[in-house]
PDB file with SEQRES, HELIX, SHEET and CRYST1 records, atoms N, CA, C and O in Angstrom:
SEQRES   1 A   55  MET ASP GLU ASN GLY VAL ARG VAL GLY VAL ILE GLN VAL          
SEQRES   2 A   55  ALA ALA PRO ALA GLY GLN ILE MET GLY GLY GLN GLY ASP          
SEQRES   3 A   55  SER GLY GLY PRO MET PHE LYS LYS VAL THR GLY GLY VAL          
SEQRES   4 A   55  GLN ALA ARG GLY ILE LEU ILE SER ALA ASP THR THR ALA          
SEQRES   5 A   55  GLY ALA PRO                                                  
SHEET    1 AA1 2 ASP A   2  GLU A   3  0                                        
SHEET    2 AA1 2 VAL A   6  ARG A   7 -1                                        
SHEET    1 AA2 2 PRO A  30  VAL A  35  0                                        
SHEET    2 AA2 2 GLY A  38  ILE A  44 -1                                        
CRYST1    1.000    1.000    1.000  90.00  90.00  90.00 P 1           1          
ATOM      1  N   MET A   1       5.587  27.466  -8.970  1.00  0.00           N  
ATOM      2  CA  MET A   1       6.334  26.244  -9.153  1.00  0.00           C  
ATOM      3  C   MET A   1       6.331  25.916 -10.636  1.00  0.00           C  
ATOM      4  O   MET A   1       5.297  26.041 -11.292  1.00  0.00           O  
ATOM      5  N   ASP A   2       7.463  25.500 -11.174  1.00  0.00           N  
ATOM      6  CA  ASP A   2       7.566  25.093 -12.569  1.00  0.00           C  
ATOM      7  C   ASP A   2       7.743  23.587 -12.657  1.00  0.00           C  
ATOM      8  O   ASP A   2       8.587  23.005 -11.976  1.00  0.00           O  
ATOM      9  N   GLU A   3       6.943  22.970 -13.496  1.00  0.00           N  
ATOM     10  CA  GLU A   3       7.039  21.539 -13.760  1.00  0.00           C  
ATOM     11  C   GLU A   3       7.248  21.347 -15.250  1.00  0.00           C  
ATOM     12  O   GLU A   3       6.316  21.531 -16.033  1.00  0.00           O  
ATOM     13  N   ASN A   4       8.464  20.978 -15.658  1.00  0.00           N  
ATOM     14  CA  ASN A   4       8.783  20.757 -17.068  1.00  0.00           C  
ATOM     15  C   ASN A   4       8.408  21.957 -17.933  1.00  0.00           C  
ATOM     16  O   ASN A   4       7.856  21.794 -19.021  1.00  0.00           O  
ATOM     17  N   GLY A   5       8.706  23.159 -17.451  1.00  0.00           N  
ATOM     18  CA  GLY A   5       8.445  24.367 -18.209  1.00  0.00           C  
ATOM     19  C   GLY A   5       7.021  24.881 -18.125  1.00  0.00           C  
ATOM     20  O   GLY A   5       6.702  25.897 -18.742  1.00  0.00           O  
ATOM     21  N   VAL A   6       6.157  24.209 -17.380  1.00  0.00           N  
ATOM     22  CA  VAL A   6       4.771  24.640 -17.230  1.00  0.00           C  
ATOM     23  C   VAL A   6       4.595  25.210 -15.833  1.00  0.00           C  
ATOM     24  O   VAL A   6       4.907  24.547 -14.843  1.00  0.00           O  
ATOM     25  N   ARG A   7       4.104  26.415 -15.751  1.00  0.00           N  
ATOM     26  CA  ARG A   7       3.894  27.040 -14.439  1.00  0.00           C  
ATOM     27  C   ARG A   7       2.589  26.533 -13.842  1.00  0.00           C  
ATOM     28  O   ARG A   7       1.531  26.620 -14.464  1.00  0.00           O  
ATOM     29  N   VAL A   8       2.680  26.010 -12.641  1.00  0.00           N  
ATOM     30  CA  VAL A   8       1.498  25.484 -11.962  1.00  0.00           C  
ATOM     31  C   VAL A   8       1.353  26.170 -10.615  1.00  0.00           C  
ATOM     32  O   VAL A   8       2.345  26.476  -9.955  1.00  0.00           O  
ATOM     33  N   GLY A   9       0.122  26.408 -10.214  1.00  0.00           N  
ATOM     34  CA  GLY A   9      -0.144  26.984  -8.903  1.00  0.00           C  
ATOM     35  C   GLY A   9      -0.170  25.880  -7.859  1.00  0.00           C  
ATOM     36  O   GLY A   9      -0.625  24.769  -8.133  1.00  0.00           O  
ATOM     37  N   VAL A  10       0.308  26.178  -6.687  1.00  0.00           N  
ATOM     38  CA  VAL A  10       0.331  25.200  -5.602  1.00  0.00           C  
ATOM     39  C   VAL A  10      -0.527  25.725  -4.459  1.00  0.00           C  
ATOM     40  O   VAL A  10      -0.362  26.865  -4.025  1.00  0.00           O  
ATOM     41  N   ILE A  11      -1.434  24.901  -3.979  1.00  0.00           N  
ATOM     42  CA  ILE A  11      -2.255  25.231  -2.830  1.00  0.00           C  
ATOM     43  C   ILE A  11      -1.822  24.310  -1.696  1.00  0.00           C  
ATOM     44  O   ILE A  11      -1.873  23.088  -1.830  1.00  0.00           O  
ATOM     45  N   GLN A  12      -1.402  24.889  -0.594  1.00  0.00           N  
ATOM     46  CA  GLN A  12      -1.004  24.087   0.554  1.00  0.00           C  
ATOM     47  C   GLN A  12      -2.197  23.971   1.491  1.00  0.00           C  
ATOM     48  O   GLN A  12      -2.815  24.972   1.853  1.00  0.00           O  
ATOM     49  N   VAL A  13      -2.511  22.750   1.875  1.00  0.00           N  
ATOM     50  CA  VAL A  13      -3.634  22.517   2.776  1.00  0.00           C  
ATOM     51  C   VAL A  13      -3.173  21.706   3.982  1.00  0.00           C  
ATOM     52  O   VAL A  13      -2.144  21.033   3.931  1.00  0.00           O  
ATOM     53  N   ALA A  14      -3.929  21.776   5.047  1.00  0.00           N  
ATOM     54  CA  ALA A  14      -3.612  21.023   6.249  1.00  0.00           C  
ATOM     55  C   ALA A  14      -4.882  20.374   6.786  1.00  0.00           C  
ATOM     56  O   ALA A  14      -5.966  20.956   6.744  1.00  0.00           O  
ATOM     57  N   ALA A  15      -4.722  19.174   7.284  1.00  0.00           N  
ATOM     58  CA  ALA A  15      -5.849  18.454   7.882  1.00  0.00           C  
ATOM     59  C   ALA A  15      -6.059  18.943   9.309  1.00  0.00           C  
ATOM     60  O   ALA A  15      -5.106  19.337   9.982  1.00  0.00           O  
ATOM     61  N   PRO A  16      -7.298  18.918   9.766  1.00  0.00           N  
ATOM     62  CA  PRO A  16      -7.535  19.219  11.177  1.00  0.00           C  
ATOM     63  C   PRO A  16      -6.737  18.247  12.051  1.00  0.00           C  
ATOM     64  O   PRO A  16      -6.475  17.116  11.640  1.00  0.00           O  
ATOM     65  N   ALA A  17      -6.359  18.675  13.227  1.00  0.00           N  
ATOM     66  CA  ALA A  17      -5.553  17.846  14.129  1.00  0.00           C  
ATOM     67  C   ALA A  17      -6.150  16.445  14.274  1.00  0.00           C  
ATOM     68  O   ALA A  17      -7.343  16.287  14.537  1.00  0.00           O  
ATOM     69  N   GLY A  18      -5.303  15.443  14.099  1.00  0.00           N  
ATOM     70  CA  GLY A  18      -5.733  14.064  14.275  1.00  0.00           C  
ATOM     71  C   GLY A  18      -6.373  13.431  13.062  1.00  0.00           C  
ATOM     72  O   GLY A  18      -6.805  12.280  13.127  1.00  0.00           O  
ATOM     73  N   GLN A  19      -6.449  14.164  11.937  1.00  0.00           N  
ATOM     74  CA  GLN A  19      -7.054  13.610  10.734  1.00  0.00           C  
ATOM     75  C   GLN A  19      -6.024  13.503   9.621  1.00  0.00           C  
ATOM     76  O   GLN A  19      -5.054  14.261   9.589  1.00  0.00           O  
ATOM     77  N   ILE A  20      -6.232  12.570   8.719  1.00  0.00           N  
ATOM     78  CA  ILE A  20      -5.324  12.343   7.593  1.00  0.00           C  
ATOM     79  C   ILE A  20      -6.020  12.767   6.306  1.00  0.00           C  
ATOM     80  O   ILE A  20      -7.175  12.407   6.081  1.00  0.00           O  
ATOM     81  N   MET A  21      -5.330  13.529   5.460  1.00  0.00           N  
ATOM     82  CA  MET A  21      -5.920  13.982   4.196  1.00  0.00           C  
ATOM     83  C   MET A  21      -5.545  13.082   3.030  1.00  0.00           C  
ATOM     84  O   MET A  21      -6.335  12.912   2.102  1.00  0.00           O  
ATOM     85  N   GLY A  22      -4.379  12.518   3.064  1.00  0.00           N  
ATOM     86  CA  GLY A  22      -3.920  11.674   1.971  1.00  0.00           C  
ATOM     87  C   GLY A  22      -2.768  10.824   2.446  1.00  0.00           C  
ATOM     88  O   GLY A  22      -2.190  11.075   3.503  1.00  0.00           O  
ATOM     89  N   GLY A  23      -2.441   9.833   1.677  1.00  0.00           N  
ATOM     90  CA  GLY A  23      -1.348   8.946   2.050  1.00  0.00           C  
ATOM     91  C   GLY A  23      -0.681   8.346   0.831  1.00  0.00           C  
ATOM     92  O   GLY A  23      -0.963   8.731  -0.303  1.00  0.00           O  
ATOM     93  N   GLN A  24       0.202   7.402   1.078  1.00  0.00           N  
ATOM     94  CA  GLN A  24       0.928   6.752  -0.001  1.00  0.00           C  
ATOM     95  C   GLN A  24      -0.054   6.159  -1.005  1.00  0.00           C  
ATOM     96  O   GLN A  24      -1.004   5.474  -0.627  1.00  0.00           O  
ATOM     97  N   GLY A  25       0.182   6.429  -2.285  1.00  0.00           N  
ATOM     98  CA  GLY A  25      -0.680   5.925  -3.338  1.00  0.00           C  
ATOM     99  C   GLY A  25      -1.794   6.878  -3.743  1.00  0.00           C  
ATOM    100  O   GLY A  25      -2.532   6.597  -4.687  1.00  0.00           O  
ATOM    101  N   ASP A  26      -1.930   8.013  -3.037  1.00  0.00           N  
ATOM    102  CA  ASP A  26      -2.991   8.976  -3.341  1.00  0.00           C  
ATOM    103  C   ASP A  26      -2.584  10.004  -4.401  1.00  0.00           C  
ATOM    104  O   ASP A  26      -3.434  10.753  -4.882  1.00  0.00           O  
ATOM    105  N   SER A  27      -1.301  10.054  -4.774  1.00  0.00           N  
ATOM    106  CA  SER A  27      -0.845  11.026  -5.772  1.00  0.00           C  
ATOM    107  C   SER A  27      -1.651  10.912  -7.050  1.00  0.00           C  
ATOM    108  O   SER A  27      -1.942   9.813  -7.524  1.00  0.00           O  
ATOM    109  N   GLY A  28      -2.007  12.063  -7.601  1.00  0.00           N  
ATOM    110  CA  GLY A  28      -2.806  12.098  -8.822  1.00  0.00           C  
ATOM    111  C   GLY A  28      -4.293  12.108  -8.561  1.00  0.00           C  
ATOM    112  O   GLY A  28      -5.092  12.271  -9.482  1.00  0.00           O  
ATOM    113  N   GLY A  29      -4.667  11.933  -7.303  1.00  0.00           N  
ATOM    114  CA  GLY A  29      -6.084  11.928  -6.953  1.00  0.00           C  
ATOM    115  C   GLY A  29      -6.647  13.341  -6.924  1.00  0.00           C  
ATOM    116  O   GLY A  29      -5.901  14.304  -6.745  1.00  0.00           O  
ATOM    117  N   PRO A  30      -7.958  13.473  -7.098  1.00  0.00           N  
ATOM    118  CA  PRO A  30      -8.575  14.800  -7.107  1.00  0.00           C  
ATOM    119  C   PRO A  30      -8.657  15.406  -5.710  1.00  0.00           C  
ATOM    120  O   PRO A  30      -8.786  14.696  -4.713  1.00  0.00           O  
ATOM    121  N   MET A  31      -8.578  16.726  -5.661  1.00  0.00           N  
ATOM    122  CA  MET A  31      -8.753  17.470  -4.416  1.00  0.00           C  
ATOM    123  C   MET A  31      -9.966  18.367  -4.593  1.00  0.00           C  
ATOM    124  O   MET A  31     -10.094  19.061  -5.602  1.00  0.00           O  
ATOM    125  N   PHE A  32     -10.856  18.348  -3.608  1.00  0.00           N  
ATOM    126  CA  PHE A  32     -12.095  19.115  -3.660  1.00  0.00           C  
ATOM    127  C   PHE A  32     -12.226  19.971  -2.421  1.00  0.00           C  
ATOM    128  O   PHE A  32     -11.585  19.705  -1.404  1.00  0.00           O  
ATOM    129  N   LYS A  33     -13.058  21.000  -2.502  1.00  0.00           N  
ATOM    130  CA  LYS A  33     -13.397  21.831  -1.352  1.00  0.00           C  
ATOM    131  C   LYS A  33     -14.908  21.836  -1.215  1.00  0.00           C  
ATOM    132  O   LYS A  33     -15.629  22.058  -2.187  1.00  0.00           O  
ATOM    133  N   LYS A  34     -15.384  21.589   0.005  1.00  0.00           N  
ATOM    134  CA  LYS A  34     -16.814  21.653   0.275  1.00  0.00           C  
ATOM    135  C   LYS A  34     -17.227  23.126   0.315  1.00  0.00           C  
ATOM    136  O   LYS A  34     -16.634  23.926   1.039  1.00  0.00           O  
ATOM    137  N   VAL A  35     -18.238  23.470  -0.461  1.00  0.00           N  
ATOM    138  CA  VAL A  35     -18.753  24.835  -0.510  1.00  0.00           C  
ATOM    139  C   VAL A  35     -20.270  24.782  -0.352  1.00  0.00           C  
ATOM    140  O   VAL A  35     -20.876  23.718  -0.478  1.00  0.00           O  
ATOM    141  N   THR A  36     -20.871  25.916  -0.081  1.00  0.00           N  
ATOM    142  CA  THR A  36     -22.325  25.977   0.040  1.00  0.00           C  
ATOM    143  C   THR A  36     -22.966  25.432  -1.233  1.00  0.00           C  
ATOM    144  O   THR A  36     -22.690  25.925  -2.327  1.00  0.00           O  
ATOM    145  N   GLY A  37     -23.803  24.437  -1.098  1.00  0.00           N  
ATOM    146  CA  GLY A  37     -24.497  23.870  -2.244  1.00  0.00           C  
ATOM    147  C   GLY A  37     -23.758  22.770  -2.974  1.00  0.00           C  
ATOM    148  O   GLY A  37     -24.254  22.270  -3.983  1.00  0.00           O  
ATOM    149  N   GLY A  38     -22.571  22.372  -2.493  1.00  0.00           N  
ATOM    150  CA  GLY A  38     -21.862  21.284  -3.177  1.00  0.00           C  
ATOM    151  C   GLY A  38     -20.371  21.282  -2.921  1.00  0.00           C  
ATOM    152  O   GLY A  38     -19.912  21.557  -1.812  1.00  0.00           O  
ATOM    153  N   VAL A  39     -19.626  20.968  -3.961  1.00  0.00           N  
ATOM    154  CA  VAL A  39     -18.163  20.919  -3.873  1.00  0.00           C  
ATOM    155  C   VAL A  39     -17.559  21.602  -5.086  1.00  0.00           C  
ATOM    156  O   VAL A  39     -18.211  21.733  -6.123  1.00  0.00           O  
ATOM    157  N   GLN A  40     -16.297  22.044  -4.955  1.00  0.00           N  
ATOM    158  CA  GLN A  40     -15.540  22.615  -6.063  1.00  0.00           C  
ATOM    159  C   GLN A  40     -14.281  21.792  -6.260  1.00  0.00           C  
ATOM    160  O   GLN A  40     -13.607  21.443  -5.291  1.00  0.00           O  
ATOM    161  N   ALA A  41     -13.959  21.480  -7.510  1.00  0.00           N  
ATOM    162  CA  ALA A  41     -12.689  20.829  -7.826  1.00  0.00           C  
ATOM    163  C   ALA A  41     -11.585  21.858  -7.612  1.00  0.00           C  
ATOM    164  O   ALA A  41     -11.718  23.008  -8.030  1.00  0.00           O  
ATOM    165  N   ARG A  42     -10.493  21.449  -6.960  1.00  0.00           N  
ATOM    166  CA  ARG A  42      -9.388  22.368  -6.677  1.00  0.00           C  
ATOM    167  C   ARG A  42      -8.095  21.966  -7.367  1.00  0.00           C  
ATOM    168  O   ARG A  42      -7.249  22.825  -7.613  1.00  0.00           O  
ATOM    169  N   GLY A  43      -7.913  20.696  -7.686  1.00  0.00           N  
ATOM    170  CA  GLY A  43      -6.672  20.269  -8.321  1.00  0.00           C  
ATOM    171  C   GLY A  43      -6.409  18.805  -8.071  1.00  0.00           C  
ATOM    172  O   GLY A  43      -7.326  18.025  -7.812  1.00  0.00           O  
ATOM    173  N   ILE A  44      -5.129  18.440  -8.153  1.00  0.00           N  
ATOM    174  CA  ILE A  44      -4.734  17.058  -7.902  1.00  0.00           C  
ATOM    175  C   ILE A  44      -3.672  17.011  -6.810  1.00  0.00           C  
ATOM    176  O   ILE A  44      -2.911  17.962  -6.630  1.00  0.00           O  
ATOM    177  N   LEU A  45      -3.628  15.921  -6.098  1.00  0.00           N  
ATOM    178  CA  LEU A  45      -2.650  15.728  -5.033  1.00  0.00           C  
ATOM    179  C   LEU A  45      -1.301  15.389  -5.646  1.00  0.00           C  
ATOM    180  O   LEU A  45      -1.181  14.429  -6.406  1.00  0.00           O  
ATOM    181  N   ILE A  46      -0.272  16.191  -5.309  1.00  0.00           N  
ATOM    182  CA  ILE A  46       1.047  15.924  -5.881  1.00  0.00           C  
ATOM    183  C   ILE A  46       2.079  15.493  -4.844  1.00  0.00           C  
ATOM    184  O   ILE A  46       3.089  14.890  -5.206  1.00  0.00           O  
ATOM    185  N   SER A  47       1.854  15.785  -3.571  1.00  0.00           N  
ATOM    186  CA  SER A  47       2.808  15.341  -2.554  1.00  0.00           C  
ATOM    187  C   SER A  47       2.190  15.520  -1.171  1.00  0.00           C  
ATOM    188  O   SER A  47       1.139  16.139  -1.008  1.00  0.00           O  
ATOM    189  N   ALA A  48       2.869  14.965  -0.199  1.00  0.00           N  
ATOM    190  CA  ALA A  48       2.395  15.088   1.183  1.00  0.00           C  
ATOM    191  C   ALA A  48       3.587  15.336   2.093  1.00  0.00           C  
ATOM    192  O   ALA A  48       4.714  14.964   1.768  1.00  0.00           O  
ATOM    193  N   ASP A  49       3.333  15.965   3.232  1.00  0.00           N  
ATOM    194  CA  ASP A  49       4.360  16.174   4.236  1.00  0.00           C  
ATOM    195  C   ASP A  49       4.465  14.911   5.067  1.00  0.00           C  
ATOM    196  O   ASP A  49       3.664  14.685   5.975  1.00  0.00           O  
ATOM    197  N   THR A  50       5.448  14.096   4.756  1.00  0.00           N  
ATOM    198  CA  THR A  50       5.591  12.820   5.467  1.00  0.00           C  
ATOM    199  C   THR A  50       6.156  12.993   6.872  1.00  0.00           C  
ATOM    200  O   THR A  50       6.233  12.023   7.626  1.00  0.00           O  
ATOM    201  N   THR A  51       6.553  14.214   7.240  1.00  0.00           N  
ATOM    202  CA  THR A  51       7.088  14.444   8.590  1.00  0.00           C  
ATOM    203  C   THR A  51       5.971  14.707   9.585  1.00  0.00           C  
ATOM    204  O   THR A  51       6.209  14.719  10.793  1.00  0.00           O  
ATOM    205  N   ALA A  52       4.732  14.923   9.086  1.00  0.00           N  
ATOM    206  CA  ALA A  52       3.625  15.259   9.976  1.00  0.00           C  
ATOM    207  C   ALA A  52       3.185  14.091  10.833  1.00  0.00           C  
ATOM    208  O   ALA A  52       2.694  14.293  11.943  1.00  0.00           O  
ATOM    209  N   GLY A  53       3.352  12.874  10.342  1.00  0.00           N  
ATOM    210  CA  GLY A  53       2.974  11.698  11.115  1.00  0.00           C  
ATOM    211  C   GLY A  53       1.487  11.421  11.077  1.00  0.00           C  
ATOM    212  O   GLY A  53       0.697  12.266  10.655  1.00  0.00           O  
ATOM    213  N   ALA A  54       1.118  10.262  11.510  1.00  0.00           N  
ATOM    214  CA  ALA A  54      -0.281   9.851  11.548  1.00  0.00           C  
ATOM    215  C   ALA A  54      -0.733   9.738  13.001  1.00  0.00           C  
ATOM    216  O   ALA A  54       0.084   9.506  13.892  1.00  0.00           O  
ATOM    217  N   PRO A  55      -2.024   9.900  13.237  1.00  0.00           N  
ATOM    218  CA  PRO A  55      -2.516   9.811  14.622  1.00  0.00           C  
ATOM    219  C   PRO A  55      -2.370   8.417  15.188  1.00  0.00           C  
ATOM    220  O   PRO A  55      -2.737   8.177  16.339  1.00  0.00           O  
TER     221      PRO A  55                                                      
END                                                                             
């Protein structure tokens, strides 16, 4: 994906059924992954699939 001439990697993630990962106003927030011994920073939230719906 290119953003203003800068190539950025996109990681697509999905929440477990019935759970919400992000919502309106969360853009720009940090994304982390739980790993053995702690967490790893993965990037920032840039958009959400608004067609998925909420539980």
